[in-house]
N, C-alpha and C positions, 0 to 999 in steps of 0.2 A: 504494500500500500504506500501511498505517497504522503510524506510529511512535509508541510510547508511551515516554517517557523516565522512567527511574527507577521503573517499576512492573512488578513481576513477579507475575503472578497464578497461583497454583498449580493452581487448578481449571479444567478444560476448560469447564464450564458458565459460570463467571465470565468466562472468555476469550470465550466465545460472546456473552455479554451486551455485552462491550466492543466486539466486532466489530459487533454489531447497532446499538449506539449511534452508531457512525461511519457507518452507511449510512442512506439514506433508507428509509422504510417501503416505498415502491414498489420500490426496488432489492432490499431484503431479500426481498420476496415473489416477485420475478422470479427471483432466485438460488435461493431455496428451491423454487420451482415446477419449474425445469429440473433441479435436483438430484434432486427426488423422481421426476420423469419418468424420468430416466436410471437411478436406483437400482432402480425397479420394472422397467424394461426389462432391466437386467442380471440381476436376480433371476429373471425369467421365461426369458430367452433364453440366459443363460450358466450355467445350473444346474450343468453338469458342470465348470465352471471353478473355480479356487481363488478365495478371497476377495480375494487380492491382485490377481489378473487382473481380477476384476469391478471393483474399486476403480480400477484403472488405466484401464479403459474408461470408467467414470463420470467420472473426472477429465478425461480427454481430451475427451469429449463436452461436458461442462459448460464447460470452458475455452474450447473453440471457439465454443460458443453465446454465452457471455458476451462474447467478443471481438467477435463479429458484432453484438452489441447495444451495443457500446461501454461495457460495464460492467467496471470495473477492480477485481478482487478478488485479493488475494495468494494464493499457493499455500497458505500456512498457514491463512488464513481459510477458503478453499474446503475444505480438508481437514477443518476443524472442522465446517463445515456438512454435508459429506457424512457424517461420522460421526454427527452428530445425526439426520439424515434416515434413515440406515441403521438406527439403533437404533429409531426410530419405526416403520419398516416391519417390522422384525424382531418387535417387540412385537405389531403387528397380526396378522401371519401366525401367530404362536404362539397368539394368542387365538382364531383361527378353527379351529384343529385340535383 
């Protein structure tokens, strides 16, 4: 996990940039890919579930996947990435309707 001393960034987007800066581009793409796959899966197959339940499933799936790929991402980082991907997917679906 990433430890940043003496820096508290108030904006989630700024935090996400910090997270990205600490990961290699390949790792970022891998994490983002599996997060997007699971967010889309949850959106399609867990429609009747609450947002909290969907997020729980996405977090579980992505965490297991990243462990199997030997990619170490903190829960906080992963949470920010999931939120970011979710917002992107939500925008896409609202522009299609």
